[in-house]
N, C-alpha and C positions, 0 to 999 in steps of 0.2 A: 507465577511462582518463580520463574527463572531470574527475573530482574532482582527481587529481594535476595535470592541466593547469591548472585554475582556481587551485589553490594556487600553482602556479608563476607564473602571470600576476599574481596578487596580490602575490607577493614582488617581482616585477620592478617593478610600479607603486609599491610602498612604497619600493623602493630609489631609483627615479627621483625620487620626491617628496622624498627626503632630500637630493638633490643641490642645489647652489646654482642658483637660477633664472637662466636665460640669456635670458629674455624677460620683458617687462612684460605681464601678463595682459590688460590693457585699455589703450586709448589713454591716453597720458600727458598730463595737463594741465600748464600752466605752473606753477601753485602746487605741484603734486606734484613737479615737476622741481626746483623751488627747494628744497623740503623734503629731497629725496633728496641734492641737491648739498651742502646745508649739513651733512648728516650724513656725507658722504663726502670733503669737501674736506680734504686734509692741511694746507693752509695755515691753516685754522681750527683744526684740532687742534693745530698747532704753537703758535699763539697761546694756546690754552687751557693748553697745557703750561707756557708762560711765566707764566701767571697762577698755576698751581700752584706754580711756583718762587717767585713773589713771596709767596704765602701761607706757604711754608716759611721764607722770610726773616723774616716777621713772627713765626712761631713761634720762630725762633732768637733774636730780640730778647727775646721774653717769657721764653725759657729763661734768659737772663742774670739774671733776677730770682729764679730758684729756687735750690734747693740745688745745690752743686757739690762734688765730692770730688776733692781733689788728693792723689796718693800717689806715693811713691818707694820702690821695693824694690830693694835692691842686695846683692851678695855679692862679697867681696874677701878679702884676707888682711891680717893684722896680726901684729906680733911677739908671740910667746908670753911670758908673764911669770908667774913664781911667786915668792912671798915678799912682804915688806912694803916700806916706804920705805927701810929702812936695809940696809946691807951685813950679811951674816950674822955674828952675834956682835959687832956693832959699833953705835955710835950715829952713824956717818958715813952720810950720804945716799948712796944708790946712784947710780952714774954709768955704768952699762953699757947705756944706751939705744942701740938700733940695732945692738948686737952679736949679737943673735939667739942668745944662749946657750941659750935654752930652745926654740929652733926657731921655727916659723911656726904661727899659729893661724888657722883660718877666721874670718871676720868678716862677719856678716849684719846688715842693718838694715831697718827699715820706718818711713817717715815718712808721717803722715796729717794731712789738714786737711779737715774738713767745714764749708763756708762757706755762710752765707745773708746776702745783702745786706739791710741794713735801710733805708738811705736813700742814693740816688745823686744827689741834687740835680737830678733831672729827666732824667738820661741815658736811662734805660730808657723813661720815658714819652714823651720827644720822639722817640727813635729808633723806638719802636713806632708813634707817630702817622705818622712819615715812611714807615715800611714799609706801613702801611695805605693811605696815599695812593698809594704805588707800585702797590698791588694795583688801585686804581681806574684808574690810568693803563693798566696792562696789560689790564684788562677792556675799556677803550676800544679797544685794538688788536684785540681779538676782534670787537667790533662793526663796526669798520672792515673787517676781513677778511671778515666775513659779508656786509656790504654789497657788497663787491667780488665775492663769489661770486654774489650776486643779479644784478649787472651782467653777469658772464660767462655765466650761464645765459641771460639775455635776449638777449645778443649771439648765442649759438649758436641759440637758439630762433627769433628773428626772421630770422636769416640763413638758417636751414633753410626756413622758410616762404616767404621771398622767392625762394630758389633753386628750391624746388619749384613755386611758382606761375609763375615765369619759364620753367621747363622746360615746364610744361603749355602756357603761352602760345605758346612757340616751336614746340612740336610741332603746335599748331593752325595756326600760320602756315605751317609746313612742309607740312602737309596741303593748305592752300589753294593753295600754289605748285604742288604736284603736280596738284591739280585743274585749275589754269590750264594747266599743260603738257599735260594730257590734252585739254583744250578746244582748245588750239593744234593738237594732232595731229588732232583731229576736223575742224577747219576746213580743215586741209591736205588731208585725204582727201576732203572734200566739194567739192573743186575751187575753194575760195576760200582759197588759202594766204596767211597773214599774212606779215609781214616776218620773215626769219630773224633779223634783229637783235633783234626782240622776244623770240624764244626765248632768245637768248643773254643778254638782260637778265634774264629770269626765272631762268635757270640761275645767273647771277652772284649774284642775290639769294638763291637757294637755298643757294649755298655760304656766303654770309655768315651766313644763319640757322643753317646746320649748325654753323658754328664757335661761335656763341654758345650753341647748344643743347648742344654738348659741354661747354662751359665751365659752363653752368648745372647739368648733371648732375654734374659733378665737385664743384662747390661744395655741391650738395645732399648728396652723400655725405660730404664733409669736415665740413660743419656738423653732420650727424647723428652722425658719429663723435665730434666734439667734445662734443656734448651727452651721449653715452653716457659719455665719459670723466669729465665733470663730475659726473654723478649716480652714478658708481661701477659702471657696467656694462662688461663686456668688449666689445671691438669686434665680436666674433662674435655678440653678443646681438641679438635682434630687438626693434626699438623703433618704435612708431607714435605720432605726436603727435596730440592730440585736435583741435586747431584745423584746420578744413578749408582756411582761407586766411588770409592776413595782413590784418589790419584796423587802421586807426588807433586808438590807445588814447586815453582821455580825459585831458585835462590835469588836474592837481590843482586843487581848488577854492580860491577866495580870491584876493584882490588881491595884487599884488607886495609891498606893505608887510606884509600879513599873513604871506606866505610868509617874508619876511626875519625877522620876529619869531619865527616858528615854528622856523626853522633855527637861530637863536641859542640856542634852548631845547633843541632835539632833537639837534643835532649832537654826536656822540661826541667830536669834537675839542675842543669847548668844555668838556665835562665833564673831558676829560683835562688841559686847561690849568689849570682850577680845581683839580683834584686835585693836579697837579704843583706848582702854586704853594703850596698848603697843605703838601704834603710837604716842599718846600724850606724853608718857614718853620720847620717843625719841625726840619729838619736843621740850620739855623742855630742854633736854640736848643740842640740836642743838642751841637753843636760847642762852644758857649760853656760848656755844663755840663761838658765834658771838663776844664776848668781847675779844677774843684772836686773835693773828695775823695769817697770812698765810705765810708759807715759799714756795718759788718758784724758779725755774731755768728758764732762758729765753735767747733768742738771740734777741738783739735789733739792729736796723740799722736805719740810717738816710741819705738821699740823698737830696741835694739842688743844683739848677743850675740856674744861671742868665747869659745868654750868652753875654750881653753887659756890664758886670762888669768884671774888672780885677780880677783874682784869687789871693787870699792872701795865700801864702805858708809859712808863718812864723809859726814855731812850737809852739810859745808861745801865739799866737793869734788864735782864732777860727773865721772862716769866715762863717757867717750864710747864705750867699747867694750862695756860691760855696763850697761844701764839700761832702764827702761820707765816711761813716764808718759803721762797724758792729762789735759787740763784744758779747761774752757770759757773762751772769751775774747770780749771785745768790742773791736773795734779800728777804726782809720781807715786807709784805704789811699789814697795820693795819688800819682798819676803826673803830675808837673808838668813839662811841656815847653813853656814859654811861646811860644817861637819857632814850633815845629811846630803847636801848637794854635791860635795866632792866624792862621797861614797857612791852616789848614784852615777856620777860620771865614770868612776872606775868600773862599776858594774857594766855600763854600756861599752866601755873600751874592751873589757874582758870578753863580752859576747861577740864583739867584732873580731877579736883574735880567734875565737873558737870557730866562727863561720869562715874565716880566712883559711884556717887549717882544713875545714871541711871541703872548701873549694879545691884546695891542693889535693886532697884525697880523691875527690871526684875526677879531677883531671888525670890522676893516675889510674883510678879504678875503672872508669868507663872504657878506656882503650882495652884493658884486659877483659872486661865483660864482653865487648864486641868480638875480640879475638877468640875467646873461649866459645861463644855461640857460633862463630863462623867455622872454626875448625871442627866442632862437633857436628854441625850440619853437613860439612863436606865429607866427613868420615861416614856419616849415616847414608849420604847419597851414594857413595861408592859401595857401601855394604848392601844397599838395596839393589844395585845393579847385579851384584853377585847372587843375591837371594833370588832375584827374578829369573836369572839364567838357571839356577839350581832347581827351583820348584817346577819350571817348565820341563826340564829333563826328568825330574822325579815323576811328574804326571805321565809322561810318555812311558816311563819304566813301569808305573803301576798299571796303565791300560794294557800294555803289552803282556804283563804277567797275568792279568785277568783273562785275556784272550787265550794265552797258553794254558792256563789252568782249566778253562772250559774245554780246551782241546785235549787235555790230559797230558800235556808235555811239561807242565810246571807244577811244583808242589805248593801246598798252602803256605809253607814257611816263607817261600819267596814272595808270594802275594802279600802276606802280612808285613813283611819287611819293607817292601816297596810302598805299601799303603801308609805305614807309619812315617816313612821318610817324606813322602809327599805331604801328608797332613802336617807334619812338624814344620817343614820348610815353608809351606804356603801360609800357615798360621803365623810363623815368624815374619814372613813378608808383610802381611797385613798389619801386624803390630809395629813392624819397622816403618811402614809408610805413615802410620799415625804418629809415631815418635819423631820421625823426620819432619813431618809437617808442623808439629808443635815446636820443634827446634828452630825451624825457619821463622815461625811466628815469634819465638823468643829473640831471634836475631833482629827481626824488624822492630820489636819492642826496644831492644838495646840500641838500635840506630835512632830511635825517637821518631819513627815514621808516623806513629799514631799520636804524637804530641803536638801536631800542627793544628 
């Protein structure tokens, strides 16, 4: 009996191993979360599909320089004709056209033209260069989308850590309040009852802590579910983050001037603007080339057949109903519409001017964006240092007052005041770390670090 049972267990394990994983086997790091999110984010895949579309447009432009086959196959009817040019037994020309004396004949034809452009005066070259520039622009959109995914992951990551640590902090405070209430009851039973108002004050603070504790637990769950969604896991999956607590991250190295120069080089938007300007210059030249002809080589052929009509074999006359020919040709094709073509050229020139001004704005706006993010991050960093020092002192103050209260040398009002101060400052510190980390992330995004 054991062997079949082992085989059955093995089959079950293999089947379970083949199912999609509903949990991350080990605690998830931030870098791994970003990697998973970049592979799962449909917004990134959407932008990548647009890049493929732009590549297909370039292939279409190149295709205009290759062979093309134009054909027309038709079937209709024509008047059946027997005999020659003259009336029977006479030298008088026939005049019975359209009388259908011989009935109706089927009439089939096939027209073919195999064409190869020889020289288009720059149309294909300029349109191709414009399409290639369009690919670069769309690839920049992919980089921007990937950077936004990085921001979204960090927002969920730091938000979860902040909520989780806030929840643990509030649970600790709640326990301290319960301990104080127990101490209150012990003093009452020992014949030294404190003021009832002090108990009410503690219970009021406990209610306030309970409210914030419930809020922190909800945010902790929501942020974790958001992180699961971003990395492509179902909400039912089990996920544990690797970081034990939220810590302030390091600022990027370098001076503000160095950061500005780096941003102007690394930002995908600058690459997009340059690629867009280059593409529009090529588009202007392509529009101008539309006013010029196309030289081409071709093989053309035409076949017609009407079985109930006599064939006309006179070399000086062409029989449209019964013939067959094919011949190589070299020709010039010119679609000249000066009003339309000049208007299209002006449109392309106007678009180029608009993108040029957009480039000028980007060169002015990006340095300000970097400076704003940098100064905000520096200010938050300095504020965190002050908050950290303050909440540590507030904690010592609160602990000392709890001890003094149990010893009977401190009143409840002093304990409550120290408690509120500590809770407020530590809560502000945790939120401050979250905001600071997100501001550093915004600075790195402004620098274009995630656009590479």
